[in-house]
PDB file of N, CA, C and O in Angstrom, chain B, residues numbered from 101:
ATOM      1  N   MET B 101      -7.808   7.061   7.991  1.00  0.00           N
ATOM      2  CA  MET B 101      -6.710   7.181   7.253  1.00  0.00           C
ATOM      3  C   MET B 101      -6.841   8.269   6.445  1.00  0.00           C
ATOM      4  O   MET B 101      -5.822   8.540   5.809  1.00  0.00           O
ATOM      5  N   ARG B 102      -7.943   9.095   6.249  1.00  0.00           N
ATOM      6  CA  ARG B 102      -8.116  10.070   5.327  1.00  0.00           C
ATOM      7  C   ARG B 102      -7.386  11.305   5.824  1.00  0.00           C
ATOM      8  O   ARG B 102      -7.044  12.105   4.953  1.00  0.00           O
ATOM      9  N   VAL B 103      -7.124  11.557   6.954  1.00  0.00           N
ATOM     10  CA  VAL B 103      -6.401  12.447   7.270  1.00  0.00           C
ATOM     11  C   VAL B 103      -4.668  12.137   7.139  1.00  0.00           C
ATOM     12  O   VAL B 103      -3.842  13.037   6.986  1.00  0.00           O
ATOM     13  N   SER B 104      -4.372  10.826   7.225  1.00  0.00           N
ATOM     14  CA  SER B 104      -3.203  10.608   6.865  1.00  0.00           C
ATOM     15  C   SER B 104      -2.640  10.756   5.704  1.00  0.00           C
ATOM     16  O   SER B 104      -1.476  11.035   5.415  1.00  0.00           O
ATOM     17  N   TRP B 105      -3.856  10.477   4.843  1.00  0.00           N
ATOM     18  CA  TRP B 105      -3.518  10.422   3.387  1.00  0.00           C
ATOM     19  C   TRP B 105      -3.669  11.840   2.636  1.00  0.00           C
ATOM     20  O   TRP B 105      -3.426  12.106   1.459  1.00  0.00           O
ATOM     21  N   ASP B 106      -4.154  12.685   3.693  1.00  0.00           N
ATOM     22  CA  ASP B 106      -4.333  14.314   3.177  1.00  0.00           C
ATOM     23  C   ASP B 106      -4.984  14.354   1.961  1.00  0.00           C
ATOM     24  O   ASP B 106      -4.524  14.829   0.922  1.00  0.00           O
ATOM     25  N   LEU B 107      -6.313  13.727   2.153  1.00  0.00           N
ATOM     26  CA  LEU B 107      -7.168  13.620   0.720  1.00  0.00           C
ATOM     27  C   LEU B 107      -7.965  15.130   0.522  1.00  0.00           C
ATOM     28  O   LEU B 107      -8.290  15.869   1.452  1.00  0.00           O
ATOM     29  N   THR B 108      -8.137  15.327  -0.588  1.00  0.00           N
ATOM     30  CA  THR B 108      -8.920  16.599  -0.922  1.00  0.00           C
ATOM     31  C   THR B 108     -10.349  16.402  -1.026  1.00  0.00           C
ATOM     32  O   THR B 108     -11.098  17.378  -0.982  1.00  0.00           O
ATOM     33  N   GLN B 109     -10.779  15.264  -1.156  1.00  0.00           N
ATOM     34  CA  GLN B 109     -12.063  14.498  -1.349  1.00  0.00           C
ATOM     35  C   GLN B 109     -12.484  13.562  -0.516  1.00  0.00           C
ATOM     36  O   GLN B 109     -11.580  12.933   0.034  1.00  0.00           O
ATOM     37  N   PRO B 110     -13.773  13.214  -0.199  1.00  0.00           N
ATOM     38  CA  PRO B 110     -14.200  12.020   0.543  1.00  0.00           C
ATOM     39  C   PRO B 110     -13.821  10.828  -0.299  1.00  0.00           C
ATOM     40  O   PRO B 110     -13.724  10.924  -1.523  1.00  0.00           O
ATOM     41  N   VAL B 111     -13.602   9.679   0.371  1.00  0.00           N
ATOM     42  CA  VAL B 111     -13.393   8.481  -0.034  1.00  0.00           C
ATOM     43  C   VAL B 111     -14.394   7.368   0.642  1.00  0.00           C
ATOM     44  O   VAL B 111     -14.587   7.256   1.853  1.00  0.00           O
ATOM     45  N   GLU B 112     -14.919   6.666  -0.263  1.00  0.00           N
ATOM     46  CA  GLU B 112     -16.048   5.667   0.110  1.00  0.00           C
ATOM     47  C   GLU B 112     -15.463   4.433   0.440  1.00  0.00           C
ATOM     48  O   GLU B 112     -14.686   3.973  -0.398  1.00  0.00           O
ATOM     49  N   THR B 113     -15.692   3.677   1.651  1.00  0.00           N
ATOM     50  CA  THR B 113     -15.213   2.416   1.891  1.00  0.00           C
ATOM     51  C   THR B 113     -16.297   1.490   1.844  1.00  0.00           C
ATOM     52  O   THR B 113     -17.374   1.786   2.362  1.00  0.00           O
ATOM     53  N   HIS B 114     -16.121   0.429   1.287  1.00  0.00           N
ATOM     54  CA  HIS B 114     -17.120  -0.774   1.379  1.00  0.00           C
ATOM     55  C   HIS B 114     -16.448  -1.978   1.585  1.00  0.00           C
ATOM     56  O   HIS B 114     -15.524  -2.377   0.876  1.00  0.00           O
ATOM     57  N   PRO B 115     -17.011  -2.689   2.770  1.00  0.00           N
ATOM     58  CA  PRO B 115     -16.297  -3.813   3.305  1.00  0.00           C
ATOM     59  C   PRO B 115     -16.871  -5.004   2.375  1.00  0.00           C
ATOM     60  O   PRO B 115     -18.059  -5.124   2.075  1.00  0.00           O
ATOM     61  N   LEU B 116     -15.953  -5.761   2.017  1.00  0.00           N
ATOM     62  CA  LEU B 116     -16.164  -6.873   1.216  1.00  0.00           C
ATOM     63  C   LEU B 116     -15.974  -8.256   2.052  1.00  0.00           C
ATOM     64  O   LEU B 116     -16.805  -9.133   1.820  1.00  0.00           O
ATOM     65  N   GLU B 117     -15.087  -8.493   2.880  1.00  0.00           N
ATOM     66  CA  GLU B 117     -15.127  -9.715   3.947  1.00  0.00           C
ATOM     67  C   GLU B 117     -14.057  -9.150   5.035  1.00  0.00           C
ATOM     68  O   GLU B 117     -13.536  -8.039   4.942  1.00  0.00           O
ATOM     69  N   ASP B 118     -13.822 -10.021   6.012  1.00  0.00           N
ATOM     70  CA  ASP B 118     -12.785  -9.511   7.084  1.00  0.00           C
ATOM     71  C   ASP B 118     -11.599  -8.862   6.528  1.00  0.00           C
ATOM     72  O   ASP B 118     -11.039  -9.268   5.509  1.00  0.00           O
ATOM     73  N   LYS B 119     -11.246  -7.912   7.164  1.00  0.00           N
ATOM     74  CA  LYS B 119     -10.073  -6.903   6.560  1.00  0.00           C
ATOM     75  C   LYS B 119      -9.779  -6.843   5.194  1.00  0.00           C
ATOM     76  O   LYS B 119      -8.651  -6.951   4.714  1.00  0.00           O
ATOM     77  N   LEU B 120     -10.882  -6.659   4.545  1.00  0.00           N
ATOM     78  CA  LEU B 120     -10.796  -6.645   2.874  1.00  0.00           C
ATOM     79  C   LEU B 120     -11.910  -5.731   2.438  1.00  0.00           C
ATOM     80  O   LEU B 120     -13.079  -6.047   2.657  1.00  0.00           O
ATOM     81  N   TYR B 121     -11.590  -4.601   1.824  1.00  0.00           N
ATOM     82  CA  TYR B 121     -12.386  -3.299   1.619  1.00  0.00           C
ATOM     83  C   TYR B 121     -12.038  -2.823   0.179  1.00  0.00           C
ATOM     84  O   TYR B 121     -10.913  -2.906  -0.314  1.00  0.00           O
ATOM     85  N   THR B 122     -13.119  -2.323  -0.426  1.00  0.00           N
ATOM     86  CA  THR B 122     -12.818  -1.629  -1.563  1.00  0.00           C
ATOM     87  C   THR B 122     -12.910  -0.050  -1.220  1.00  0.00           C
ATOM     88  O   THR B 122     -13.613   0.330  -0.284  1.00  0.00           O
ATOM     89  N   LEU B 123     -12.218   0.793  -1.964  1.00  0.00           N
ATOM     90  CA  LEU B 123     -12.086   2.299  -1.608  1.00  0.00           C
ATOM     91  C   LEU B 123     -12.511   2.985  -2.947  1.00  0.00           C
ATOM     92  O   LEU B 123     -11.985   2.759  -4.036  1.00  0.00           O
ATOM     93  N   HIS B 124     -13.502   3.822  -2.720  1.00  0.00           N
ATOM     94  CA  HIS B 124     -14.052   4.619  -3.980  1.00  0.00           C
ATOM     95  C   HIS B 124     -13.694   5.972  -3.861  1.00  0.00           C
ATOM     96  O   HIS B 124     -14.218   6.703  -3.020  1.00  0.00           O
ATOM     97  N   PHE B 125     -12.629   6.441  -4.841  1.00  0.00           N
ATOM     98  CA  PHE B 125     -11.994   7.755  -4.655  1.00  0.00           C
ATOM     99  C   PHE B 125     -12.824   8.688  -5.505  1.00  0.00           C
ATOM    100  O   PHE B 125     -13.147   8.294  -6.626  1.00  0.00           O
ATOM    101  N   SER B 126     -13.172   9.787  -5.125  1.00  0.00           N
ATOM    102  CA  SER B 126     -13.846  11.064  -5.704  1.00  0.00           C
ATOM    103  C   SER B 126     -12.925  11.910  -6.613  1.00  0.00           C
ATOM    104  O   SER B 126     -13.273  12.709  -7.483  1.00  0.00           O
ATOM    105  N   CYS B 127     -11.768  11.593  -6.257  1.00  0.00           N
ATOM    106  CA  CYS B 127     -10.673  12.599  -6.911  1.00  0.00           C
ATOM    107  C   CYS B 127      -9.480  11.598  -7.506  1.00  0.00           C
ATOM    108  O   CYS B 127      -8.875  10.859  -6.730  1.00  0.00           O
ATOM    109  N   LEU B 128      -9.199  11.618  -8.831  1.00  0.00           N
ATOM    110  CA  LEU B 128      -7.843  10.898  -9.448  1.00  0.00           C
ATOM    111  C   LEU B 128      -6.655  10.999  -8.773  1.00  0.00           C
ATOM    112  O   LEU B 128      -5.798  10.152  -8.522  1.00  0.00           O
ATOM    113  N   ARG B 129      -6.759  12.512  -8.441  1.00  0.00           N
ATOM    114  CA  ARG B 129      -5.196  12.841  -7.726  1.00  0.00           C
ATOM    115  C   ARG B 129      -5.252  12.164  -6.366  1.00  0.00           C
ATOM    116  O   ARG B 129      -4.229  11.655  -5.909  1.00  0.00           O
ATOM    117  N   ASP B 130      -6.445  12.134  -5.672  1.00  0.00           N
ATOM    118  CA  ASP B 130      -6.243  11.485  -4.249  1.00  0.00           C
ATOM    119  C   ASP B 130      -5.781   9.865  -4.560  1.00  0.00           C
ATOM    120  O   ASP B 130      -4.883   9.238  -3.997  1.00  0.00           O
ATOM    121  N   CYS B 131      -6.610   9.444  -5.543  1.00  0.00           N
ATOM    122  CA  CYS B 131      -6.218   7.753  -5.675  1.00  0.00           C
ATOM    123  C   CYS B 131      -4.828   7.674  -6.005  1.00  0.00           C
ATOM    124  O   CYS B 131      -4.110   6.784  -5.549  1.00  0.00           O
ATOM    125  N   LYS B 132      -4.391   8.632  -6.835  1.00  0.00           N
ATOM    126  CA  LYS B 132      -2.951   8.381  -7.357  1.00  0.00           C
ATOM    127  C   LYS B 132      -2.116   8.626  -6.209  1.00  0.00           C
ATOM    128  O   LYS B 132      -1.292   7.775  -5.874  1.00  0.00           O
ATOM    129  N   GLN B 133      -2.258   9.794  -5.519  1.00  0.00           N
ATOM    130  CA  GLN B 133      -1.485   9.939  -4.082  1.00  0.00           C
ATOM    131  C   GLN B 133      -1.489   8.649  -2.887  1.00  0.00           C
ATOM    132  O   GLN B 133      -0.593   8.374  -2.089  1.00  0.00           O
ATOM    133  N   VAL B 134      -2.667   8.061  -3.053  1.00  0.00           N
ATOM    134  CA  VAL B 134      -2.755   7.055  -2.139  1.00  0.00           C
ATOM    135  C   VAL B 134      -1.896   5.594  -2.627  1.00  0.00           C
ATOM    136  O   VAL B 134      -1.120   4.943  -1.927  1.00  0.00           O
ATOM    137  N   MET B 135      -2.251   5.358  -3.857  1.00  0.00           N
ATOM    138  CA  MET B 135      -1.800   4.220  -4.601  1.00  0.00           C
ATOM    139  C   MET B 135      -0.274   4.309  -4.515  1.00  0.00           C
ATOM    140  O   MET B 135       0.319   3.333  -4.055  1.00  0.00           O
ATOM    141  N   GLU B 136       0.445   5.421  -4.928  1.00  0.00           N
ATOM    142  CA  GLU B 136       1.988   5.541  -4.995  1.00  0.00           C
ATOM    143  C   GLU B 136       2.669   6.088  -3.777  1.00  0.00           C
ATOM    144  O   GLU B 136       3.895   6.089  -3.660  1.00  0.00           O
ATOM    145  N   GLY B 137       1.756   6.601  -2.782  1.00  0.00           N
ATOM    146  CA  GLY B 137       2.476   7.015  -1.491  1.00  0.00           C
ATOM    147  C   GLY B 137       2.759   5.661  -0.539  1.00  0.00           C
ATOM    148  O   GLY B 137       2.750   4.550  -1.068  1.00  0.00           O
ATOM    149  N   GLY B 138       2.954   5.785   0.578  1.00  0.00           N
ATOM    150  CA  GLY B 138       3.074   4.732   1.322  1.00  0.00           C
ATOM    151  C   GLY B 138       4.405   4.295   1.668  1.00  0.00           C
ATOM    152  O   GLY B 138       5.272   4.931   1.070  1.00  0.00           O
ATOM    153  N   PRO B 139       4.853   3.358   2.490  1.00  0.00           N
ATOM    154  CA  PRO B 139       3.844   2.138   2.915  1.00  0.00           C
ATOM    155  C   PRO B 139       3.091   2.824   4.040  1.00  0.00           C
ATOM    156  O   PRO B 139       3.594   3.663   4.787  1.00  0.00           O
ATOM    157  N   TRP B 140       1.784   2.371   4.096  1.00  0.00           N
ATOM    158  CA  TRP B 140       0.566   2.719   5.150  1.00  0.00           C
ATOM    159  C   TRP B 140       0.426   1.690   5.959  1.00  0.00           C
ATOM    160  O   TRP B 140       0.395   0.502   5.638  1.00  0.00           O
ATOM    161  N   ILE B 141       0.331   2.220   7.162  1.00  0.00           N
ATOM    162  CA  ILE B 141       0.141   1.348   8.383  1.00  0.00           C
ATOM    163  C   ILE B 141      -1.349   1.733   9.227  1.00  0.00           C
ATOM    164  O   ILE B 141      -1.575   2.909   9.512  1.00  0.00           O
ATOM    165  N   PHE B 142      -2.097   0.899   9.505  1.00  0.00           N
ATOM    166  CA  PHE B 142      -3.414   1.441   9.986  1.00  0.00           C
ATOM    167  C   PHE B 142      -3.343   0.556  11.223  1.00  0.00           C
ATOM    168  O   PHE B 142      -3.114  -0.637  11.022  1.00  0.00           O
ATOM    169  N   LYS B 143      -3.536   1.048  12.691  1.00  0.00           N
ATOM    170  CA  LYS B 143      -3.649   0.543  13.993  1.00  0.00           C
ATOM    171  C   LYS B 143      -2.658  -0.767  14.149  1.00  0.00           C
ATOM    172  O   LYS B 143      -2.967  -1.777  14.781  1.00  0.00           O
ATOM    173  N   GLY B 144      -1.435  -0.569  13.472  1.00  0.00           N
ATOM    174  CA  GLY B 144      -0.467  -1.278  13.588  1.00  0.00           C
ATOM    175  C   GLY B 144      -0.210  -2.561  12.391  1.00  0.00           C
ATOM    176  O   GLY B 144       0.725  -3.360  12.437  1.00  0.00           O
ATOM    177  N   ASP B 145      -1.173  -2.529  11.447  1.00  0.00           N
ATOM    178  CA  ASP B 145      -1.093  -3.492  10.428  1.00  0.00           C
ATOM    179  C   ASP B 145      -0.953  -2.797   9.202  1.00  0.00           C
ATOM    180  O   ASP B 145      -1.364  -1.639   9.135  1.00  0.00           O
ATOM    181  N   ALA B 146      -0.387  -3.388   8.148  1.00  0.00           N
ATOM    182  CA  ALA B 146       0.028  -2.910   6.950  1.00  0.00           C
ATOM    183  C   ALA B 146      -1.116  -2.835   6.061  1.00  0.00           C
ATOM    184  O   ALA B 146      -1.815  -3.836   5.907  1.00  0.00           O
ATOM    185  N   VAL B 147      -1.367  -1.791   5.485  1.00  0.00           N
ATOM    186  CA  VAL B 147      -2.251  -1.606   4.601  1.00  0.00           C
ATOM    187  C   VAL B 147      -1.756  -1.906   2.957  1.00  0.00           C
ATOM    188  O   VAL B 147      -1.060  -1.126   2.307  1.00  0.00           O
ATOM    189  N   ILE B 148      -2.146  -2.870   2.593  1.00  0.00           N
ATOM    190  CA  ILE B 148      -1.859  -3.443   1.162  1.00  0.00           C
ATOM    191  C   ILE B 148      -2.900  -2.935   0.055  1.00  0.00           C
ATOM    192  O   ILE B 148      -4.099  -3.189   0.170  1.00  0.00           O
ATOM    193  N   LEU B 149      -2.444  -2.293  -0.895  1.00  0.00           N
ATOM    194  CA  LEU B 149      -3.677  -1.523  -1.783  1.00  0.00           C
ATOM    195  C   LEU B 149      -3.153  -2.105  -3.260  1.00  0.00           C
ATOM    196  O   LEU B 149      -1.963  -2.348  -3.459  1.00  0.00           O
ATOM    197  N   ALA B 150      -4.108  -2.281  -4.189  1.00  0.00           N
ATOM    198  CA  ALA B 150      -4.102  -2.874  -5.440  1.00  0.00           C
ATOM    199  C   ALA B 150      -5.218  -2.261  -6.112  1.00  0.00           C
ATOM    200  O   ALA B 150      -6.308  -2.086  -5.568  1.00  0.00           O
ATOM    201  N   PRO B 151      -4.906  -1.887  -7.466  1.00  0.00           N
ATOM    202  CA  PRO B 151      -6.017  -1.520  -8.347  1.00  0.00           C
ATOM    203  C   PRO B 151      -7.120  -2.488  -8.427  1.00  0.00           C
ATOM    204  O   PRO B 151      -6.893  -3.698  -8.427  1.00  0.00           O
ATOM    205  N   TYR B 152      -8.438  -1.948  -8.503  1.00  0.00           N
ATOM    206  CA  TYR B 152      -9.391  -2.819  -8.630  1.00  0.00           C
ATOM    207  C   TYR B 152     -10.487  -2.263  -9.768  1.00  0.00           C
ATOM    208  O   TYR B 152     -10.807  -1.074  -9.742  1.00  0.00           O
ATOM    209  N   ASN B 153     -10.969  -3.043 -10.627  1.00  0.00           N
ATOM    210  CA  ASN B 153     -11.827  -2.410 -11.777  1.00  0.00           C
ATOM    211  C   ASN B 153     -13.381  -2.384 -11.274  1.00  0.00           C
ATOM    212  O   ASN B 153     -14.278  -1.713 -11.785  1.00  0.00           O
ATOM    213  N   GLY B 154     -13.496  -3.248 -10.180  1.00  0.00           N
ATOM    214  CA  GLY B 154     -14.855  -3.131  -9.790  1.00  0.00           C
ATOM    215  C   GLY B 154     -15.981  -4.443 -10.404  1.00  0.00           C
ATOM    216  O   GLY B 154     -17.068  -4.752  -9.915  1.00  0.00           O
ATOM    217  N   PHE B 155     -15.403  -4.952 -11.425  1.00  0.00           N
ATOM    218  CA  PHE B 155     -16.046  -6.197 -11.910  1.00  0.00           C
ATOM    219  C   PHE B 155     -15.509  -7.528 -11.535  1.00  0.00           C
ATOM    220  O   PHE B 155     -16.270  -8.489 -11.423  1.00  0.00           O
ATOM    221  N   SER B 156     -14.291  -7.622 -11.345  1.00  0.00           N
ATOM    222  CA  SER B 156     -13.506  -8.916 -11.226  1.00  0.00           C
ATOM    223  C   SER B 156     -14.067  -9.437  -9.609  1.00  0.00           C
ATOM    224  O   SER B 156     -14.650  -8.750  -8.770  1.00  0.00           O
ATOM    225  N   LYS B 157     -13.746 -10.585  -9.546  1.00  0.00           N
ATOM    226  CA  LYS B 157     -13.994 -11.236  -8.124  1.00  0.00           C
ATOM    227  C   LYS B 157     -12.729 -10.775  -7.285  1.00  0.00           C
ATOM    228  O   LYS B 157     -11.559 -10.962  -7.619  1.00  0.00           O
ATOM    229  N   PRO B 158     -13.178 -10.135  -6.125  1.00  0.00           N
ATOM    230  CA  PRO B 158     -11.947  -9.569  -5.337  1.00  0.00           C
ATOM    231  C   PRO B 158     -10.809 -10.705  -4.870  1.00  0.00           C
ATOM    232  O   PRO B 158      -9.657 -10.406  -4.559  1.00  0.00           O
ATOM    233  N   CYS B 159     -11.322 -11.992  -4.880  1.00  0.00           N
ATOM    234  CA  CYS B 159     -10.572 -12.970  -4.514  1.00  0.00           C
ATOM    235  C   CYS B 159      -9.257 -13.220  -5.705  1.00  0.00           C
ATOM    236  O   CYS B 159      -8.289 -13.923  -5.417  1.00  0.00           O
ATOM    237  N   THR B 160      -9.382 -12.606  -6.920  1.00  0.00           N
ATOM    238  CA  THR B 160      -8.561 -12.973  -7.963  1.00  0.00           C
ATOM    239  C   THR B 160      -7.551 -11.680  -8.032  1.00  0.00           C
ATOM    240  O   THR B 160      -6.684 -11.622  -8.904  1.00  0.00           O
ATOM    241  N   ILE B 161      -7.735 -10.591  -6.994  1.00  0.00           N
ATOM    242  CA  ILE B 161      -6.671  -9.595  -6.919  1.00  0.00           C
ATOM    243  C   ILE B 161      -5.625 -10.045  -5.547  1.00  0.00           C
ATOM    244  O   ILE B 161      -5.921 -10.212  -4.364  1.00  0.00           O
ATOM    245  N   TYR B 162      -4.438 -10.144  -6.184  1.00  0.00           N
ATOM    246  CA  TYR B 162      -3.179 -10.691  -5.319  1.00  0.00           C
ATOM    247  C   TYR B 162      -2.889  -9.354  -4.534  1.00  0.00           C
ATOM    248  O   TYR B 162      -2.704  -8.251  -5.049  1.00  0.00           O
ATOM    249  N   LEU B 163      -2.883  -9.669  -3.153  1.00  0.00           N
ATOM    250  CA  LEU B 163      -2.541  -8.810  -2.188  1.00  0.00           C
ATOM    251  C   LEU B 163      -1.231  -9.394  -1.565  1.00  0.00           C
ATOM    252  O   LEU B 163      -1.219  -9.495  -0.338  1.00  0.00           O
ATOM    253  N   ASP B 164      -0.231  -9.755  -2.200  1.00  0.00           N
ATOM    254  CA  ASP B 164       0.958 -10.470  -1.778  1.00  0.00           C
ATOM    255  C   ASP B 164       2.197  -9.745  -1.733  1.00  0.00           C
ATOM    256  O   ASP B 164       3.249 -10.317  -1.445  1.00  0.00           O
ATOM    257  N   MET B 165       2.147  -8.744  -1.951  1.00  0.00           N
ATOM    258  CA  MET B 165       3.485  -7.758  -1.903  1.00  0.00           C
ATOM    259  C   MET B 165       3.328  -6.430  -1.249  1.00  0.00           C
ATOM    260  O   MET B 165       2.186  -5.990  -1.388  1.00  0.00           O
ATOM    261  N   LEU B 166       3.982  -5.803  -0.702  1.00  0.00           N
ATOM    262  CA  LEU B 166       4.159  -4.564   0.126  1.00  0.00           C
ATOM    263  C   LEU B 166       5.576  -4.157  -0.032  1.00  0.00           C
ATOM    264  O   LEU B 166       6.594  -4.722   0.367  1.00  0.00           O
ATOM    265  N   ALA B 167       5.418  -3.001  -0.734  1.00  0.00           N
ATOM    266  CA  ALA B 167       6.590  -2.025  -0.940  1.00  0.00           C
ATOM    267  C   ALA B 167       6.913  -1.475   0.253  1.00  0.00           C
ATOM    268  O   ALA B 167       6.093  -0.934   0.995  1.00  0.00           O
ATOM    269  N   ILE B 168       8.304  -1.611   0.517  1.00  0.00           N
ATOM    270  CA  ILE B 168       8.790  -0.876   1.916  1.00  0.00           C
ATOM    271  C   ILE B 168      10.149  -0.321   1.461  1.00  0.00           C
ATOM    272  O   ILE B 168      10.693  -0.650   0.407  1.00  0.00           O
ATOM    273  N   TRP B 169      10.677   0.607   2.408  1.00  0.00           N
ATOM    274  CA  TRP B 169      11.839   0.961   2.448  1.00  0.00           C
ATOM    275  C   TRP B 169      12.643   0.848   3.643  1.00  0.00           C
ATOM    276  O   TRP B 169      12.109   1.005   4.742  1.00  0.00           O
ATOM    277  N   ILE B 170      14.077   0.550   3.518  1.00  0.00           N
ATOM    278  CA  ILE B 170      14.722   0.784   4.640  1.00  0.00           C
ATOM    279  C   ILE B 170      15.982   1.501   4.584  1.00  0.00           C
ATOM    280  O   ILE B 170      16.558   1.698   3.514  1.00  0.00           O
ATOM    281  N   ARG B 171      16.439   1.910   5.737  1.00  0.00           N
ATOM    282  CA  ARG B 171      17.647   2.682   5.615  1.00  0.00           C
ATOM    283  C   ARG B 171      18.582   2.211   6.548  1.00  0.00           C
ATOM    284  O   ARG B 171      18.137   2.179   7.696  1.00  0.00           O
ATOM    285  N   VAL B 172      19.964   1.763   6.383  1.00  0.00           N
ATOM    286  CA  VAL B 172      20.952   1.106   6.877  1.00  0.00           C
ATOM    287  C   VAL B 172      22.224   2.066   6.988  1.00  0.00           C
ATOM    288  O   VAL B 172      22.692   2.466   5.922  1.00  0.00           O
ATOM    289  N   HIS B 173      22.749   2.422   8.032  1.00  0.00           N
ATOM    290  CA  HIS B 173      23.589   3.628   8.226  1.00  0.00           C
ATOM    291  C   HIS B 173      24.869   2.547   8.624  1.00  0.00           C
ATOM    292  O   HIS B 173      24.816   1.646   9.461  1.00  0.00           O
ATOM    293  N   ASP B 174      25.945   2.895   7.822  1.00  0.00           N
ATOM    294  CA  ASP B 174      27.360   2.397   8.274  1.00  0.00           C
ATOM    295  C   ASP B 174      27.338   0.702   7.915  1.00  0.00           C
ATOM    296  O   ASP B 174      27.962  -0.075   8.638  1.00  0.00           O
ATOM    297  N   LEU B 175      26.762   0.348   7.041  1.00  0.00           N
ATOM    298  CA  LEU B 175      26.874  -1.173   6.523  1.00  0.00           C
ATOM    299  C   LEU B 175      28.501  -1.508   6.155  1.00  0.00           C
ATOM    300  O   LEU B 175      29.178  -0.971   5.279  1.00  0.00           O
ATOM    301  N   PRO B 176      28.826  -2.367   6.925  1.00  0.00           N
ATOM    302  CA  PRO B 176      30.360  -2.771   6.688  1.00  0.00           C
ATOM    303  C   PRO B 176      30.121  -3.411   5.064  1.00  0.00           C
ATOM    304  O   PRO B 176      29.028  -3.836   4.690  1.00  0.00           O
ATOM    305  N   ASN B 177      31.139  -3.392   4.353  1.00  0.00           N
ATOM    306  CA  ASN B 177      31.193  -3.482   2.679  1.00  0.00           C
ATOM    307  C   ASN B 177      31.050  -5.213   2.643  1.00  0.00           C
ATOM    308  O   ASN B 177      30.491  -5.756   1.690  1.00  0.00           O
ATOM    309  N   ASP B 178      31.493  -5.829   3.535  1.00  0.00           N
ATOM    310  CA  ASP B 178      31.065  -7.266   3.420  1.00  0.00           C
ATOM    311  C   ASP B 178      29.579  -7.715   3.288  1.00  0.00           C
ATOM    312  O   ASP B 178      29.283  -8.814   2.817  1.00  0.00           O
ATOM    313  N   PHE B 179      28.857  -7.008   3.630  1.00  0.00           N
ATOM    314  CA  PHE B 179      27.287  -7.080   3.787  1.00  0.00           C
ATOM    315  C   PHE B 179      26.724  -6.425   2.389  1.00  0.00           C
ATOM    316  O   PHE B 179      25.596  -6.785   2.052  1.00  0.00           O
ATOM    317  N   VAL B 180      27.329  -5.614   1.661  1.00  0.00           N
ATOM    318  CA  VAL B 180      26.543  -5.057   0.672  1.00  0.00           C
ATOM    319  C   VAL B 180      26.005  -6.031  -0.449  1.00  0.00           C
ATOM    320  O   VAL B 180      24.921  -5.892  -1.015  1.00  0.00           O
ATOM    321  N   ASP B 181      26.892  -7.004  -0.680  1.00  0.00           N
ATOM    322  CA  ASP B 181      26.493  -8.012  -1.911  1.00  0.00           C
ATOM    323  C   ASP B 181      25.113  -8.781  -1.084  1.00  0.00           C
ATOM    324  O   ASP B 181      24.067  -8.807  -1.733  1.00  0.00           O
ATOM    325  N   MET B 182      25.105  -9.244  -0.026  1.00  0.00           N
ATOM    326  CA  MET B 182      24.073 -10.105   0.596  1.00  0.00           C
ATOM    327  C   MET B 182      22.625  -9.207   0.735  1.00  0.00           C
ATOM    328  O   MET B 182      21.543  -9.759   0.538  1.00  0.00           O
ATOM    329  N   VAL B 183      22.726  -7.775   1.092  1.00  0.00           N
ATOM    330  CA  VAL B 183      21.763  -7.048   1.146  1.00  0.00           C
ATOM    331  C   VAL B 183      21.119  -6.653  -0.045  1.00  0.00           C
ATOM    332  O   VAL B 183      19.958  -6.244  -0.023  1.00  0.00           O
ATOM    333  N   LYS B 184      21.869  -6.753  -1.228  1.00  0.00           N
ATOM    334  CA  LYS B 184      21.439  -6.485  -2.392  1.00  0.00           C
ATOM    335  C   LYS B 184      20.706  -7.649  -2.908  1.00  0.00           C
ATOM    336  O   LYS B 184      19.653  -7.522  -3.533  1.00  0.00           O
ATOM    337  N   SER B 185      21.347  -8.975  -2.611  1.00  0.00           N
ATOM    338  CA  SER B 185      20.256 -10.210  -3.127  1.00  0.00           C
ATOM    339  C   SER B 185      19.164 -10.349  -2.317  1.00  0.00           C
ATOM    340  O   SER B 185      18.196 -10.959  -2.773  1.00  0.00           O
ATOM    341  N   LEU B 186      19.117  -9.833  -1.020  1.00  0.00           N
ATOM    342  CA  LEU B 186      17.763  -9.802  -0.124  1.00  0.00           C
ATOM    343  C   LEU B 186      16.838  -8.656  -0.635  1.00  0.00           C
ATOM    344  O   LEU B 186      15.631  -8.811  -0.451  1.00  0.00           O
ATOM    345  N   ALA B 187      17.153  -7.830  -1.089  1.00  0.00           N
ATOM    346  CA  ALA B 187      16.357  -6.607  -1.693  1.00  0.00           C
ATOM    347  C   ALA B 187      15.739  -7.196  -2.756  1.00  0.00           C
ATOM    348  O   ALA B 187      14.521  -7.065  -2.885  1.00  0.00           O
ATOM    349  N   ALA B 188      16.614  -8.050  -3.817  1.00  0.00           N
ATOM    350  CA  ALA B 188      15.942  -8.372  -5.012  1.00  0.00           C
ATOM    351  C   ALA B 188      14.732  -9.283  -4.779  1.00  0.00           C
ATOM    352  O   ALA B 188      14.044  -9.650  -5.731  1.00  0.00           O
TER     353      ALA B 188
END
């Protein structure tokens, strides 16, 4: 992921449990870029990120949302309201 994220400094990865890791960034700019960028995919799976203070129990961090964007071309006017409600 380091290449995809175009990081300037190394990032330390520490496994917590199956498919759950903590990342320790050496550079605040890199951390901000990764947290605000995306959506990210690794080996076909979505990468869901959340801030972590290092003291809380990892199970208390909710990883239940993934920000994505879609682009729909030539959407008929009848569908605009339905798409807005789905997006909300």
